[in-house]
C-alpha positions as CSV (number, residue, x, y, z in Angstrom):
1,X,0.1,0.1,0.0
2,X,1.2,3.5,-0.8
3,X,2.2,6.0,1.9
4,X,0.2,8.4,-0.3
5,X,-3.4,8.0,0.6
6,X,-6.5,9.3,-1.0
7,X,-8.3,12.5,0.3
8,X,-11.9,12.1,0.2
9,X,-12.1,15.9,1.5
10,X,-10.9,17.0,-2.1
11,X,-13.9,18.9,-3.8
12,X,-12.0,20.3,-6.7
13,X,-9.0,18.4,-8.9
14,X,-6.8,20.5,-10.9
15,X,-5.2,17.9,-13.4
16,X,-2.7,17.9,-15.9
17,X,-3.5,15.7,-19.1
18,X,-1.0,14.8,-20.7
19,X,1.3,11.5,-19.5
20,X,-1.2,12.4,-16.1
21,X,-4.1,11.6,-17.3
22,X,-3.5,10.2,-21.0
23,X,-0.7,9.2,-22.9
24,X,0.1,11.7,-25.4
25,X,-2.1,12.0,-28.0
26,X,-3.7,9.5,-27.3
27,X,-7.2,8.8,-25.5
28,X,-7.7,8.1,-21.9
29,X,-8.0,4.5,-21.2
30,X,-11.7,3.1,-20.0
31,X,-10.4,2.2,-16.5
32,X,-9.0,6.3,-16.2
33,X,-12.8,7.0,-17.5
34,X,-14.5,4.8,-14.8
35,X,-12.7,6.0,-12.2
36,X,-13.0,10.3,-13.1
37,X,-16.6,9.1,-13.9
38,X,-17.1,7.6,-10.9
39,X,-15.3,10.8,-9.0
40,X,-17.9,13.0,-10.7
41,X,-20.7,10.7,-9.5
42,X,-19.7,11.5,-6.2
43,X,-19.7,15.1,-6.9
44,X,-15.9,16.4,-7.5
45,X,-15.4,18.7,-9.7
46,X,-12.3,18.6,-11.9
47,X,-10.4,21.0,-14.1
48,X,-8.5,19.7,-16.9
49,X,-5.6,22.5,-17.6
50,X,-2.8,21.1,-20.3
51,X,-1.2,23.0,-23.6
52,X,-3.7,20.8,-25.7
53,X,-6.2,21.9,-27.0
54,X,-10.0,21.9,-26.1
55,X,-10.8,19.7,-29.0
56,X,-8.1,17.3,-28.2
57,X,-9.2,16.9,-24.6
58,X,-12.4,16.3,-25.7
59,X,-11.7,14.0,-27.7
60,X,-9.3,12.0,-25.8
61,X,-11.1,12.6,-22.1
62,X,-15.0,14.1,-22.3
63,X,-16.0,12.7,-25.1
64,X,-15.9,9.2,-22.8
65,X,-17.7,10.8,-20.5
66,X,-21.4,10.7,-19.6
67,X,-23.2,13.7,-20.4
68,X,-24.9,14.0,-17.3
69,X,-21.6,14.4,-15.5
70,X,-19.4,16.8,-17.8
71,X,-21.2,19.7,-15.8
72,X,-18.5,18.5,-13.1
73,X,-15.6,19.5,-15.6
74,X,-14.0,22.6,-16.7
75,X,-11.2,22.7,-19.6
76,X,-8.2,25.2,-19.6
77,X,-6.3,24.6,-22.9
78,X,-3.5,26.3,-24.8
79,X,-2.2,26.9,-21.4
80,X,-4.8,28.9,-19.9
81,X,-5.8,31.2,-22.9
82,X,-9.0,30.1,-22.6
83,X,-11.3,28.2,-20.3
84,X,-14.9,26.2,-21.3
85,X,-17.5,24.6,-19.4
86,X,-20.0,22.4,-20.3
87,X,-24.1,23.0,-20.4
88,X,-26.6,20.8,-18.5
89,X,-27.3,18.6,-21.6
90,X,-22.9,17.7,-21.9
91,X,-22.6,19.9,-24.6
92,X,-19.9,22.1,-24.6
93,X,-21.0,26.0,-23.6
94,X,-21.1,28.3,-26.9
95,X,-18.5,30.3,-25.2
96,X,-15.7,30.3,-23.4
97,X,-15.4,32.0,-19.5
98,X,-12.6,34.0,-21.0
99,X,-10.7,33.9,-24.1
100,X,-7.5,36.0,-24.2
101,X,-6.5,35.2,-27.5
102,X,-9.1,36.9,-29.3
103,X,-8.2,39.7,-27.3
104,X,-4.2,40.0,-27.6
105,X,-3.8,38.9,-31.0
106,X,-5.5,40.9,-34.1
107,X,-5.6,38.9,-37.1
108,X,-2.2,40.8,-39.2
109,X,-0.2,39.7,-35.7
110,X,-1.5,36.3,-35.7
111,X,-0.2,36.1,-39.6
112,X,3.0,37.8,-38.1
113,X,3.5,34.7,-35.9
114,X,3.0,32.2,-38.0
115,X,5.5,33.8,-40.5
116,X,8.0,33.5,-37.1
117,X,7.5,29.8,-36.9
118,X,7.9,29.1,-40.4
119,X,11.3,31.1,-40.1
120,X,12.4,29.3,-37.3
121,X,11.8,26.2,-38.9
122,X,14.1,27.3,-42.1
123,X,16.6,28.8,-40.0
124,X,17.2,25.4,-37.6
125,X,16.4,22.9,-40.7
126,X,14.0,21.2,-38.3
127,X,11.9,19.1,-40.2
128,X,8.4,18.9,-38.8
129,X,5.9,16.1,-38.4
130,X,2.3,15.4,-36.9
131,X,1.7,14.7,-33.6
132,X,1.9,11.3,-32.6
133,X,3.1,9.3,-29.5
134,X,7.0,9.4,-28.7
135,X,6.8,5.1,-29.5
136,X,5.9,5.9,-33.0
137,X,7.5,8.9,-33.6
138,X,10.8,6.9,-32.9
139,X,9.9,4.0,-35.1
140,X,8.6,6.2,-38.0
141,X,11.5,8.7,-37.7
142,X,14.4,7.5,-36.0
143,X,16.0,9.7,-33.5
144,X,17.5,12.8,-35.2
145,X,17.1,15.9,-33.1
146,X,16.0,17.8,-36.1
147,X,13.1,15.7,-36.5
148,X,10.0,17.4,-34.6
149,X,6.4,17.2,-33.8
150,X,5.0,21.0,-34.9
151,X,0.9,21.3,-33.6
152,X,-1.1,24.7,-34.2
153,X,-3.7,24.8,-31.4
154,X,-4.7,28.2,-32.5
155,X,-3.8,30.0,-29.2
156,X,-0.8,28.1,-28.7
157,X,1.9,26.5,-31.2
158,X,3.8,23.7,-29.5
159,X,7.1,22.3,-31.2
160,X,8.1,18.7,-29.5
161,X,11.9,17.7,-29.6
162,X,11.3,14.2,-28.9
163,X,15.2,13.8,-29.8
164,X,16.4,16.6,-29.1
165,X,15.6,17.9,-25.4
166,X,18.8,15.9,-23.9
167,X,21.6,15.8,-26.8
168,X,24.6,13.6,-26.9
169,X,27.9,15.9,-26.8
170,X,28.7,13.5,-30.8
171,X,24.6,14.8,-31.9
172,X,25.6,18.1,-30.5
173,X,28.6,18.5,-32.7
174,X,27.0,16.9,-36.0
175,X,24.5,20.3,-35.6
176,X,25.2,23.2,-37.4
177,X,24.2,25.6,-34.3
178,X,25.6,25.3,-30.7
179,X,24.1,24.0,-27.9
180,X,24.5,25.3,-24.8
181,X,24.3,22.8,-21.8
182,X,21.4,24.3,-19.4
183,X,20.8,22.6,-16.3
184,X,23.1,19.6,-16.8
185,X,21.4,18.6,-20.6
186,X,22.5,19.8,-24.0
187,X,18.7,21.0,-25.4
188,X,18.2,21.8,-28.5
189,X,14.8,23.7,-27.4
190,X,16.8,26.5,-25.7
191,X,18.9,28.2,-29.0
192,X,15.2,28.2,-31.0
193,X,13.2,29.7,-27.8
194,X,16.5,32.5,-27.8
195,X,16.2,32.7,-31.7
196,X,12.1,33.1,-31.4
197,X,12.6,35.4,-28.3
198,X,14.7,37.8,-30.5
199,X,12.0,37.6,-33.8
200,X,8.9,37.8,-31.5
201,X,10.0,40.9,-29.8
202,X,11.3,42.7,-33.0
203,X,7.4,42.4,-34.6
204,X,6.4,43.0,-31.1
205,X,3.6,40.1,-31.0
206,X,2.8,39.2,-27.4
207,X,3.8,35.7,-27.6
208,X,6.3,34.0,-25.2
209,X,8.7,30.9,-25.8
210,X,8.9,28.6,-23.3
211,X,9.9,25.2,-22.4
212,X,7.1,22.6,-21.0
213,X,7.0,19.3,-20.5
214,X,9.7,16.5,-21.1
215,X,10.6,18.1,-24.3
216,X,7.8,20.9,-26.0
217,X,8.8,24.5,-26.5
218,X,5.7,26.2,-26.6
219,X,4.6,29.4,-28.0
220,X,2.0,30.9,-25.8
221,X,0.1,34.0,-24.7
222,X,2.5,36.9,-23.1
223,X,1.7,36.5,-19.4
224,X,-0.7,33.4,-19.5
225,X,-0.4,30.7,-17.4
226,X,-2.0,27.8,-16.0
227,X,-1.4,29.7,-12.8
228,X,-3.3,33.2,-13.9
229,X,-6.1,30.2,-15.5
230,X,-6.4,28.2,-12.0
231,X,-6.9,32.1,-10.4
232,X,-9.2,33.4,-13.1
233,X,-11.3,30.2,-12.1
234,X,-11.2,30.5,-8.3
235,X,-12.1,34.0,-8.6
236,X,-14.9,34.0,-10.9
237,X,-17.9,33.4,-8.8
238,X,-20.6,32.2,-11.2
239,X,-18.0,29.9,-13.0
240,X,-18.2,28.1,-9.4
241,X,-21.4,28.3,-9.1
242,X,-21.7,26.3,-12.9
243,X,-19.8,24.1,-11.6
244,X,-21.6,23.3,-8.5
245,X,-18.8,25.1,-6.2
246,X,-18.5,28.5,-3.7
247,X,-15.4,30.0,-3.3
248,X,-16.2,29.2,0.2
249,X,-15.9,25.5,-0.2
250,X,-12.5,26.0,-1.3
251,X,-10.9,27.9,2.0
252,X,-9.5,24.8,3.1
253,X,-6.1,23.6,1.3
254,X,-7.7,19.8,1.8
255,X,-10.6,20.7,-0.5
256,X,-8.4,20.7,-3.6
257,X,-5.7,18.4,-5.3
258,X,-3.4,19.2,-8.1
259,X,-1.9,16.1,-10.4
260,X,0.3,16.4,-12.6
261,X,4.0,15.1,-14.2
262,X,6.2,17.7,-14.3
263,X,7.2,20.1,-11.6
264,X,10.4,20.3,-11.9
265,X,11.4,24.3,-12.0
266,X,14.2,23.7,-13.7
267,X,13.5,21.7,-16.7
268,X,10.2,23.4,-18.0
269,X,8.0,21.9,-15.8
270,X,5.0,23.7,-16.2
271,X,2.4,21.9,-13.7
272,X,4.1,23.6,-11.1
273,X,2.4,26.8,-12.1
274,X,-0.7,25.5,-10.9
275,X,0.4,24.9,-7.3
276,X,1.5,29.2,-7.6
277,X,-2.5,29.6,-8.3
278,X,-3.5,28.1,-4.3
279,X,-2.4,27.7,-1.1
280,X,1.2,25.9,-1.2
281,X,-0.2,23.8,1.4
282,X,-2.6,22.4,-1.3
283,X,-1.2,18.6,-2.3
284,X,0.0,18.4,-5.3
285,X,0.9,14.4,-6.6
286,X,3.6,14.2,-8.8
287,X,3.2,11.1,-11.0
288,X,6.5,11.2,-12.5
289,X,9.2,9.6,-10.9
290,X,11.2,13.6,-10.2
291,X,14.3,14.6,-8.0
292,X,12.7,16.4,-5.3
293,X,15.5,18.8,-5.2
294,X,13.9,20.5,-8.3
295,X,10.6,21.0,-6.4
296,X,9.4,24.7,-5.8
297,X,10.4,25.1,-1.6
298,X,7.5,25.6,1.0
299,X,5.0,23.7,-1.7
300,X,3.3,20.8,-0.6
301,X,4.3,18.4,-3.4
302,X,4.8,14.6,-3.1
303,X,6.2,11.8,-5.3
304,X,3.0,9.0,-6.2
305,X,5.4,6.0,-4.7
306,X,3.0,3.0,-6.5
307,X,4.2,0.9,-8.5
308,X,3.6,2.3,-11.8
309,X,3.8,6.0,-13.0
310,X,2.5,8.7,-15.6
311,X,-1.5,8.0,-16.1
312,X,-1.0,3.8,-15.1
313,X,0.1,5.5,-11.9
314,X,-2.9,7.9,-11.2
315,X,-4.9,5.0,-12.4
316,X,-3.7,3.0,-9.6
317,X,-3.8,6.1,-7.3
318,X,-7.6,6.0,-8.0
319,X,-8.3,2.8,-7.9
320,X,-6.5,2.9,-3.9
321,X,-9.1,4.9,-2.5
322,X,-11.6,1.7,-2.6
């Protein structure tokens, strides 16, 4: 039995998606859907907070959940650019609770942003591919660091450097660009990020390139983050009321829980930003075997110490409550 016990006092679960609820670009397994449905049926509420698009989160998770239970779900997608909820019918609301994409970028800026992405691809000689799982990607394209996934999610554009986030010295030497060692790793994302930052600032585009997950490089709206998104949700009385909650019910740190797989503040762990939006005593469960030395000091971060990890670890954790 794991020392990390399920807390029945939790009313609101704040959850990452990729490699926490489901493997990258794949649907959540039926057993996870069953456990999440049970939580919702018992009155729990879930906010899915992810760099993925709302459409993908629906396809991979929400569409498999009974329509009657979807009212207890919110989706904060593209790193918090928008927050969506569901009607009593189980259909997605006609409009998000808020959308920063619509107000922060005009049509010309959106077009120029995508021109800069194409410029980066050309300058760094990247070979872009459609989204797929890491295992399928490696089977199909091998281990060339310049082979990357590119996905345009609307409010966010993401590169995934599956082969390029932790280069060997031999791989780095074969590249035409110098890759600095960052936190002990030769990470190709760093020079791409630095060049992108120069181009975006010169064009006055309010987009911030930043490391995310294990190997992702996100291009997100400036100021948008999982922190800002969670703060907006918790501060919006109508949003909470639609979800079936009140701010008073969430005052106790025991009333919320965070699920994620990347809390390391030195290697692009964006799940830690969820923690920054709530009381530091709120428990965050890390389903990846990360080094605790990389966790933010003063926050209640625990590593799931069951037999399995990532989305399989979450399933193991949820089953443990029975």
